[in-house]
C-alpha positions as CSV (number, residue, x, y, z in Angstrom):
1,M,46.3,132.6,102.5
2,P,47.7,135.2,104.7
3,D,48.1,133.1,107.7
4,N,51.1,130.5,105.9
5,Q,53.4,133.8,105.2
6,P,54.4,134.3,109.0
7,Q,54.5,130.5,109.4
8,R,56.6,130.0,106.6
9,V,59.4,132.8,107.6
10,A,59.4,131.0,110.9
11,V,60.2,127.7,109.3
12,D,62.8,129.2,107.0
13,A,64.6,130.9,109.9
14,L,64.5,127.8,112.0
15,P,67.4,125.8,110.7
16,E,69.7,128.8,110.8
17,I,68.8,129.2,114.7
18,I,69.3,126.2,115.3
19,T,72.6,125.6,113.2
20,R,73.5,128.6,115.4
21,Y,72.7,127.2,118.5
22,L,74.5,124.2,117.7
23,D,77.6,125.9,116.8
24,A,77.5,127.8,119.8
25,H,77.6,124.7,122.1
26,R,79.6,122.3,119.7
27,A,83.2,124.2,120.8
28,R,82.4,122.8,124.3
29,D,81.3,119.2,123.7
30,T,79.9,118.1,120.2
31,G,77.5,115.4,122.1
32,T,76.2,117.4,124.5
33,A,75.3,120.3,121.7
34,I,73.6,117.8,119.8
35,T,71.5,116.1,122.7
36,T,70.6,119.9,123.7
37,G,69.5,121.1,120.2
38,V,67.1,117.9,120.2
39,Y,65.8,118.3,123.7
40,H,65.7,122.1,124.3
């Protein structure tokens, strides 16, 4: 199942990407950061 490996890596990295993205915007407005994270 070679196709599952790249997908698994992407899924594992996704939470870190989201966390960094939200942390970068949380300093401005927590509510906006959450909304932006969900819709973008």
